C-alpha positions as CSV (number, residue, x, y, z in Angstrom):
1,X,92.8,133.0,96.2
2,X,95.5,134.8,98.1
3,X,96.3,138.5,97.9
4,X,99.7,138.7,96.0
5,X,98.1,136.2,93.1
6,X,94.5,138.3,93.5
7,X,96.2,141.7,92.4
8,X,98.5,139.7,89.8
9,X,95.4,138.3,88.2
10,X,93.7,141.9,88.5
11,X,96.7,143.6,87.2
12,X,97.3,141.3,84.5
13,X,93.5,141.3,83.3
14,X,93.8,144.9,82.7
15,X,97.2,144.6,81.1
16,X,95.1,142.2,78.5
17,X,92.8,144.9,77.3
18,X,96.1,147.5,77.4
19,X,97.4,144.9,74.8
20,X,94.5,144.7,72.3
21,X,94.7,149.0,72.6
22,X,98.2,149.4,72.2
23,X,98.1,146.6,69.1
24,X,95.7,148.9,67.4
25,X,97.7,152.1,67.7
26,X,100.5,150.9,65.3
27,X,98.2,148.8,63.5
28,X,97.4,151.2,60.8
29,X,101.0,151.9,60.1
30,X,100.6,148.5,57.7
31,X,97.3,148.7,56.7
32,X,97.2,152.5,55.0
33,X,98.0,151.6,51.7
34,X,94.6,149.5,51.6
35,X,92.5,151.5,53.6
36,X,93.3,154.4,51.3
37,X,92.4,152.0,48.2
38,X,89.2,150.9,49.1
39,X,88.1,154.6,50.1
40,X,89.2,155.4,46.9
41,X,91.8,158.2,47.7
42,X,94.8,157.9,46.3
43,X,98.2,156.2,47.7
44,X,100.6,158.4,46.2
45,X,99.4,160.9,48.4
46,X,99.8,159.6,51.6
47,X,98.8,163.2,53.7
48,X,95.4,162.0,53.4
49,X,96.0,159.6,55.8
50,X,96.9,162.2,58.3
51,X,93.4,162.5,60.4
52,X,93.9,159.1,60.7
53,X,96.9,158.8,62.6
54,X,96.2,161.7,64.3
55,X,92.4,161.7,65.1
56,X,93.3,158.6,67.1
57,X,96.2,160.7,68.6
58,X,93.8,163.4,69.4
59,X,91.1,160.9,71.1
60,X,94.1,159.8,73.1
61,X,95.3,163.3,74.4
62,X,91.7,164.1,74.9
63,X,90.6,160.9,77.3
64,X,93.7,161.5,79.6
65,X,92.6,164.0,81.8
66,X,88.8,162.9,81.6
67,X,88.9,159.4,82.0
68,X,91.9,159.3,84.1
69,X,89.8,161.7,86.3
70,X,86.9,159.7,86.0
71,X,88.4,156.4,87.4
72,X,89.5,158.0,90.6
73,X,86.1,159.5,90.7
74,X,84.1,155.8,90.5
75,X,86.7,153.4,90.4
76,X,88.8,151.8,87.7
77,X,86.1,148.7,87.2
78,X,83.4,150.7,85.7
79,X,85.6,153.4,84.0
80,X,87.5,150.5,82.3
81,X,84.4,148.9,81.1
82,X,83.2,152.1,79.4
83,X,86.8,152.6,77.9
84,X,86.5,149.2,76.4
85,X,83.2,149.8,75.6
86,X,84.5,152.8,73.4
87,X,87.3,151.1,71.5
88,X,84.9,148.2,70.4
89,X,82.6,151.0,69.0
90,X,85.1,153.0,67.4
91,X,86.5,149.7,66.2
92,X,82.8,149.0,64.4
93,X,82.5,152.7,62.8
94,X,86.4,151.8,61.4
95,X,85.3,148.5,60.3
96,X,82.1,150.2,58.1
97,X,83.8,153.1,56.7
98,X,82.4,153.4,53.3
99,X,81.4,150.0,53.3
100,X,79.2,150.2,50.1
101,X,81.9,152.6,47.9
102,X,78.5,154.2,46.9
103,X,77.1,157.3,48.0
104,X,76.4,158.5,50.7
105,X,78.5,156.3,52.4
106,X,81.4,156.4,49.8
107,X,81.3,160.5,50.0
108,X,81.7,159.9,54.0
109,X,84.2,157.2,54.5
110,X,86.8,159.1,55.7
111,X,85.2,161.5,58.1
112,X,83.4,158.3,59.3
113,X,86.8,156.3,59.2
114,X,88.5,159.2,61.1
115,X,85.2,159.3,64.2
116,X,86.1,155.8,64.4
117,X,89.9,156.3,64.9
118,X,89.0,158.9,67.3
119,X,86.6,156.8,69.4
120,X,89.1,154.0,69.3
121,X,92.0,156.4,70.9
122,X,89.6,157.9,73.4
123,X,88.8,154.2,74.4
124,X,92.3,152.5,74.4
125,X,94.3,155.5,75.7
126,X,91.9,155.4,78.8
127,X,93.5,151.5,79.5
128,X,97.1,153.0,79.9
129,X,96.1,155.3,83.0
130,X,94.1,153.1,84.4
131,X,96.7,149.9,84.3
132,X,99.2,152.5,85.5
133,X,97.0,153.5,88.3
134,X,95.9,149.8,89.2
135,X,99.4,149.3,89.8
136,X,99.6,152.1,91.8
137,X,96.5,150.9,94.1
138,X,97.7,147.7,94.8
139,X,101.2,147.9,95.4
140,X,102.6,150.4,97.7
141,X,105.3,152.9,97.2
142,X,108.9,151.2,96.8
143,X,107.6,148.1,95.7
144,X,104.9,149.0,92.6
145,X,107.7,149.4,89.9
146,X,108.1,146.6,88.9
147,X,104.8,146.2,88.5
148,X,104.8,149.3,86.6
149,X,107.7,148.1,84.4
150,X,105.3,145.0,83.3
151,X,102.7,147.0,82.4
152,X,104.9,149.5,80.1
153,X,106.5,146.3,79.1
154,X,103.2,145.1,77.8
155,X,102.2,148.4,76.3
156,X,105.7,148.8,74.2
157,X,105.2,145.0,73.1
158,X,101.4,145.7,71.8
159,X,103.9,148.7,69.9
160,X,106.3,146.5,68.5
161,X,104.0,143.7,67.7
162,X,101.1,146.2,65.9
163,X,102.1,146.4,62.7
164,X,103.0,142.4,62.0
165,X,99.6,141.8,63.6
166,X,97.6,144.1,61.3
167,X,99.3,142.6,58.1
168,X,99.1,138.9,59.5
169,X,95.5,139.1,60.3
170,X,94.9,141.0,56.9
171,X,96.5,138.2,55.0
172,X,94.7,135.4,56.5
173,X,91.2,137.2,56.0
174,X,91.7,138.4,52.7
175,X,88.3,136.5,52.0
176,X,86.6,138.3,55.0
177,X,87.1,141.8,54.6
178,X,90.9,142.1,54.5
179,X,92.2,145.3,56.4
180,X,88.6,145.4,57.7
181,X,89.0,142.6,59.6
182,X,91.3,143.8,61.8
183,X,89.0,145.9,63.4
184,X,86.1,143.7,63.5
185,X,88.0,141.0,65.5
186,X,88.5,144.0,68.3
187,X,84.5,143.3,68.9
188,X,85.0,139.9,70.5
189,X,88.5,140.6,72.2
190,X,86.9,143.5,73.5
191,X,84.4,141.9,75.1
192,X,86.8,138.9,76.7
193,X,89.1,141.5,77.8
194,X,86.0,143.2,80.0
195,X,84.5,140.1,81.0
196,X,88.1,138.9,82.5
197,X,88.6,141.9,84.3
198,X,85.2,142.1,85.8
199,X,85.5,138.2,86.6
200,X,89.2,139.2,88.1
201,X,87.9,142.2,90.2
202,X,85.3,139.9,92.0
203,X,87.5,137.0,92.5
204,X,90.6,138.5,92.8
205,X,90.3,139.0,96.8
206,X,92.6,142.1,96.4
207,X,89.8,144.5,98.1
208,X,85.9,144.6,99.0
209,X,83.8,146.1,97.7
210,X,83.9,148.8,95.0
211,X,85.5,152.0,96.1
212,X,84.5,155.7,95.4
213,X,87.6,157.8,95.8
214,X,85.7,161.1,96.1
215,X,82.1,162.5,95.6
216,X,81.8,163.2,91.8
217,X,80.6,167.0,93.1
218,X,84.6,167.6,93.8
219,X,85.5,166.5,90.4
220,X,86.7,169.4,88.4
221,X,84.9,168.2,85.1
222,X,84.8,171.5,83.3
223,X,88.5,171.9,84.2
224,X,89.4,168.1,82.5
225,X,87.0,169.4,79.6
226,X,89.2,172.5,78.8
227,X,92.4,170.6,79.2
228,X,91.8,168.0,77.0
229,X,90.3,169.6,74.1
230,X,93.1,172.6,74.4
231,X,95.2,169.5,74.0
232,X,93.7,167.8,71.1
233,X,93.5,171.4,69.1
234,X,97.7,171.6,69.7
235,X,97.8,167.9,68.3
236,X,95.9,169.5,65.2
237,X,98.0,172.3,65.4
238,X,101.4,170.8,65.4
239,X,101.0,167.6,63.6
240,X,102.9,168.3,60.0
241,X,100.4,166.6,57.7
242,X,102.4,168.1,54.8
243,X,106.1,168.2,56.0
244,X,107.6,168.6,52.7
245,X,106.0,172.0,52.6
246,X,105.0,172.8,56.5
247,X,106.3,171.8,59.4
248,X,103.7,172.3,61.5
249,X,100.1,171.3,60.6
250,X,98.1,173.2,57.6
251,X,95.3,174.7,60.4
252,X,98.1,175.8,62.4
253,X,97.2,179.3,63.2
254,X,93.4,178.5,63.9
255,X,94.1,175.1,65.6
256,X,97.0,177.1,67.9
257,X,94.6,180.3,68.5
258,X,91.9,177.5,69.7
259,X,94.5,175.5,71.9
260,X,95.9,178.7,73.3
261,X,92.2,180.2,74.3
262,X,91.0,176.8,75.9
263,X,94.5,176.1,77.5
264,X,94.4,179.6,79.5
265,X,90.9,179.5,80.6
266,X,92.2,175.8,81.9
267,X,95.0,177.6,83.6
268,X,92.3,180.1,85.1
269,X,90.3,177.3,86.1
270,X,93.3,175.3,87.5
271,X,94.5,178.1,89.7
272,X,90.6,179.5,91.1
273,X,89.0,176.2,91.3
274,X,88.6,174.3,95.2
275,X,89.3,171.1,93.5
276,X,91.5,171.5,90.3
277,X,92.0,169.1,87.9
278,X,95.8,169.0,88.6
279,X,96.0,168.8,92.5
280,X,98.0,171.4,93.6
281,X,100.3,169.5,96.1
282,X,101.6,168.0,93.1
283,X,102.2,171.4,91.2
284,X,104.6,172.2,94.3
285,X,106.3,168.7,94.1
286,X,110.0,168.9,92.3
287,X,109.5,165.0,92.2
288,X,106.6,165.3,90.2
289,X,107.9,168.5,88.2
290,X,111.1,167.1,87.5
291,X,109.7,163.7,86.4
292,X,107.4,165.5,84.1
293,X,109.6,167.5,82.6
294,X,112.6,164.7,82.2
295,X,109.2,162.4,80.4
296,X,108.5,165.1,78.1
297,X,112.4,165.4,76.9
298,X,112.2,161.5,76.7
299,X,109.3,161.8,74.0
300,X,111.2,164.1,72.2
301,X,114.0,161.7,71.8
302,X,112.5,159.0,71.5
303,X,110.3,160.3,68.8
304,X,113.7,161.0,67.2
305,X,114.6,157.0,66.9
306,X,111.0,156.4,65.6
307,X,111.0,158.2,62.5
308,X,115.0,158.7,61.6
309,X,116.3,154.9,61.9
310,X,114.0,153.9,58.9
311,X,114.5,157.0,57.1
312,X,118.4,156.5,57.6
313,X,117.4,153.1,56.4
314,X,115.8,154.2,52.9
315,X,117.6,156.9,52.0
316,X,121.0,156.1,53.5
317,X,121.6,152.6,53.2
318,X,119.1,152.1,50.6
319,X,116.6,149.4,52.4
320,X,113.4,148.3,51.2
321,X,110.6,149.8,53.3
322,X,110.1,146.1,55.1
323,X,114.3,146.4,55.5
324,X,113.8,149.6,57.1
325,X,111.2,148.3,59.4
326,X,113.8,145.4,60.2
327,X,116.2,147.8,61.3
328,X,113.9,150.2,63.5
329,X,112.9,146.7,65.0
330,X,116.3,146.3,66.7
331,X,115.3,149.0,69.0
332,X,111.5,148.6,69.6
333,X,112.0,144.8,70.6
334,X,114.3,146.1,73.6
335,X,112.5,148.7,74.6
336,X,109.8,146.3,76.8
337,X,112.8,144.2,77.9
338,X,114.5,147.4,79.2
339,X,111.0,148.4,81.1
340,X,110.6,145.0,83.1
341,X,114.0,145.9,83.7
342,X,113.8,149.1,84.6
343,X,110.8,148.3,86.9
344,X,113.0,145.8,88.5
345,X,115.7,148.3,89.1
346,X,114.1,150.8,90.5
347,X,112.8,148.5,93.4
348,X,116.5,147.5,94.6
349,X,118.3,150.9,93.4
350,X,115.9,153.6,93.3
351,X,114.6,155.8,90.8
352,X,117.0,158.1,90.4
353,X,119.9,155.6,89.5
354,X,117.7,153.4,87.3
355,X,116.7,156.5,85.7
356,X,120.3,157.8,85.5
357,X,121.4,154.4,84.0
358,X,118.3,154.7,81.3
359,X,119.1,158.1,80.0
360,X,122.8,157.4,79.7
361,X,122.6,154.7,78.0
362,X,120.2,156.5,75.6
363,X,122.4,159.1,75.1
364,X,125.4,157.2,74.4
365,X,123.1,155.1,71.9
366,X,122.3,158.5,70.0
367,X,126.1,159.4,70.2
368,X,126.7,156.6,68.5
369,X,124.2,156.8,65.9
370,X,125.6,160.7,65.1
371,X,128.9,158.8,64.0
372,X,127.0,156.5,61.6
373,X,128.0,156.6,57.7
374,X,127.0,155.0,54.9
375,X,128.9,151.7,55.5
376,X,127.6,151.3,59.0
377,X,125.8,147.7,58.4
378,X,128.5,146.2,57.3
379,X,130.7,146.9,60.5
380,X,131.3,144.4,63.0
381,X,132.1,144.0,66.5
382,X,133.0,140.6,67.1
383,X,130.1,138.2,66.1
384,X,127.7,141.1,66.2
385,X,126.7,144.0,63.8
386,X,127.9,147.3,65.3
387,X,124.4,148.7,64.4
388,X,122.4,146.1,66.4
389,X,124.4,146.5,69.4
390,X,124.0,150.3,68.9
391,X,120.1,150.0,68.8
392,X,119.2,147.4,71.3
393,X,121.4,149.8,73.6
394,X,119.3,152.7,72.8
395,X,116.0,151.0,73.5
396,X,117.1,149.3,76.2
397,X,118.0,153.2,77.6
398,X,114.2,154.2,76.9
399,X,112.8,150.9,78.5
400,X,115.0,151.8,81.8
401,X,113.6,154.8,82.5
402,X,109.6,154.0,81.9
403,X,108.9,153.0,85.5
404,X,111.4,155.3,87.6
405,X,109.4,157.9,86.4
406,X,106.2,156.6,85.9
407,X,106.4,155.6,89.9
408,X,108.3,159.0,90.6
409,X,104.7,160.7,90.0
410,X,102.4,157.7,91.4
411,X,104.5,157.8,94.7
412,X,103.6,161.5,95.2
413,X,100.2,161.6,94.1
414,X,97.4,160.9,96.6
415,X,96.0,157.6,96.5
416,X,92.7,158.9,95.8
417,X,94.7,160.8,92.2
418,X,96.3,157.5,91.3
419,X,93.8,157.9,88.2
420,X,94.7,161.3,87.3
421,X,98.5,161.1,88.4
422,X,98.5,158.0,85.4
423,X,97.0,160.0,83.2
424,X,99.6,162.8,83.3
425,X,102.7,160.5,82.9
426,X,101.4,159.4,79.8
427,X,100.0,162.6,78.5
428,X,103.5,164.3,79.2
429,X,105.0,162.0,77.2
430,X,103.1,161.9,74.0
431,X,102.8,165.8,74.2
432,X,106.7,165.4,74.0
433,X,106.7,162.9,70.9
434,X,104.5,165.2,69.2
435,X,106.2,168.7,70.2
436,X,109.5,166.6,69.1
437,X,107.8,165.4,65.9
438,X,107.2,169.0,64.8
439,X,110.7,170.3,65.7
440,X,112.0,167.1,63.9
441,X,110.4,167.8,60.7
442,X,111.6,171.9,60.7
443,X,114.9,171.4,61.9
444,X,115.7,168.0,59.5
445,X,113.9,169.7,56.1
446,X,115.9,172.9,57.0
447,X,119.3,171.3,57.5
448,X,119.1,168.7,55.0
449,X,118.5,171.4,51.9
450,X,121.3,173.8,53.9
451,X,123.5,170.9,53.2
452,X,123.0,169.5,49.6
453,X,123.1,173.4,48.4
454,X,125.9,174.4,50.5
455,X,128.2,172.5,47.3
456,X,128.0,173.7,43.9
457,X,125.1,173.3,41.8
458,X,123.7,170.4,40.6
459,X,121.8,170.1,37.2
460,X,120.3,166.5,35.9
461,X,120.2,166.8,32.3
462,X,118.6,163.7,30.6
463,X,119.6,162.4,27.6
464,X,123.3,164.4,28.1
465,X,126.5,161.9,27.4
466,X,127.6,162.7,31.3
467,X,123.9,162.1,32.5
468,X,125.3,158.8,34.6
469,X,128.2,160.6,35.9
470,X,125.8,163.8,37.0
471,X,122.8,161.2,38.8
472,X,126.3,159.7,40.8
473,X,127.1,162.7,42.1
474,X,123.7,163.9,42.5
475,X,123.2,161.0,44.6
476,X,126.0,161.2,46.1
477,X,125.1,164.4,47.3
478,X,122.0,163.8,48.9
479,X,123.4,160.7,50.4
480,X,126.0,162.9,52.2
481,X,123.5,165.6,53.1
482,X,121.1,163.2,55.0
483,X,124.1,161.7,56.4
484,X,125.5,165.1,57.9
485,X,121.6,166.2,58.8
486,X,121.0,163.1,60.8
487,X,124.4,163.4,62.6
488,X,122.7,166.8,64.1
489,X,119.6,164.9,64.8
490,X,121.0,162.4,66.8
491,X,123.3,165.0,68.6
492,X,120.5,167.1,69.5
493,X,118.5,163.8,70.8
494,X,121.8,163.0,72.7
495,X,121.6,166.6,74.3
496,X,117.7,166.0,74.9
497,X,118.3,162.4,77.1
498,X,121.5,164.0,78.6
499,X,119.4,166.8,80.2
500,X,116.6,164.2,80.8
501,X,118.9,162.5,83.0
502,X,120.6,165.6,85.0
503,X,117.0,166.4,85.5
504,X,116.1,162.9,87.2
505,X,119.3,163.4,89.4
506,X,118.0,166.8,90.5
507,X,115.0,165.4,91.4
508,X,114.1,162.3,91.6
509,X,114.6,160.2,95.4
510,X,117.0,157.4,95.9
511,X,114.6,156.6,98.7
512,X,112.7,153.1,98.6
513,X,109.6,154.2,100.6
514,X,106.8,151.7,101.7
515,X,103.6,152.9,101.5
516,X,100.0,151.5,102.0
517,X,98.4,149.4,99.8
518,X,95.1,151.0,98.2
519,X,92.3,149.0,95.7
520,X,90.2,151.3,93.6
521,X,87.7,148.6,91.8
C-alpha cells in the first residue's frame, strides 16, 4: 500500500471513531425529555437535565490535557483504543441508568446517568485531539491543513446529525429500550472503530513500529491533572443551570474558588517544572498565542449562533421547536462545508488570509443578523430566502476558520507534542464557548428586562373587557424587546469575530512551510 493511501486510511479510520463520539455529544438534545421521564424527573423542569449536559462537557474538558499528553508519550494507537474503551463504558453506564426504576437503582438513576456521560466525555473528547494530532503527524506543515479541515468537517457533521441520529434510532428501537438503544449501539460501533483503527495502523504502511515520543518520566502528569481538574471546576462554576435567575452555576462560589486554587497550582507547576505541560516555546510563540486567543473569541461567537438563533425562531418568528431547529440547521450544515473549504484554501492561500476570509464572513453574517426583525423570514433575494443566505454565510465563515487556526498551533509545535497541541486547540475553543454561554445568559437576560421595562407598565387582567388588547400589547412588547436584545447580542458577536480576524492578521503566518512527515502510532 502506498504511503499516500496509507496516511488517508489511518486518518480516515480515526475520523470514524471521531464521528461516533461527535454524534453522541449532541444526541441528548433529542433524547432529554424521554430520559427525564424514565428517570422519574419532571420534564417541565429542564434545569434538572443540566448535569447530563455539563457532565459530558466536564469529562471532555478534563481529558484534553491528559490524553493529549498521553498520546505524545505512549503513541496515538494505544491512547485512541483506551479512549474508545472509556466511551463504550460510559455508554453502557448511561444505558443502564435507573434501569429497574426500583430502589436502590431508581434512587441513583441521575447520578448513574451523569457518571456515564462523564465517562463518555472522557473517551469521546480524546478522539478529537488524537485525530488532529494524526493529521499533523502524517502530513508535513504547509500541506496538513486539508487533512485538518477534513477532520473538522467530520466532527461538525456529527454535531449536525447527532439530534437526528438520536431521534431516528429511538424511533426505530422503540421496543428495544427507546433512547437506551442509542447508547447500547455505541458498544459495537466503538468496537468496530477500534478494530478498524488498529488494522489501519498495522497495514497502512505509513510508518514502522509503534513510536513512543518521549519517556513517560518526562511527562508532567501532575501538571496535566491540575489543569484538567481546574478547568472542570470552571465548567461547573460557569455553566448556567438556572439562567432565569443566575447567569452562572448554582454552586459558582465554591466551584470557582476550587478552580482558582487548582489553576494557580498548575501555573506554579508550569513555571517550575523541567518539562511543563505546555512547552515554554509554545507560550513564547506569537502565532500560538494569537491563534489561541482568536480561537477563544471564535468559540464565544459560535455559542451566540448556537443558542440565539433557535430562541429567535421561537420567540420572534413563532416557530415550533422543530421549525427552530430547521432554522439553525442552515447554519450548522454550512459549518462542515466551510471546514473542508477552509482546509483547501489554507493549503493554497496560507492561514492568515483564510482565517481573515472566514472571520470577515462570520462578522458580516452577524451584522446582517443584527438587522433582522419579525418579518425577516418573509424576505427573499431573488429565489432565495434572505435568512437562509445569511445563516449559510455565517456558518461557512465559522467553518473556514477551523483549519487555519488549528494548523497555526500544530505547525509551531514540536512533532513530539502534536497531541498536546491539538488538545489545546480544542480546549481553548470549548472554553470560549463556555464563557460565551455564561456571559450571554447574563447580558441577554439583563438587556431583555431593561428593554421590556423601558415603556409604560403593562398588566394583564383576565376577564377584563380589554384583555385581548392588553395581551396583544404585552406580546408586542415581548417581541420588540427580544428583537432589540438580539440586535445587541449579534453586534457583540460580530465584534468578537472582527477582533479575532484582526488578531489572525497580526499573528498568523502567510508562509506555506514544508516539514518532515512524522508518524506516532
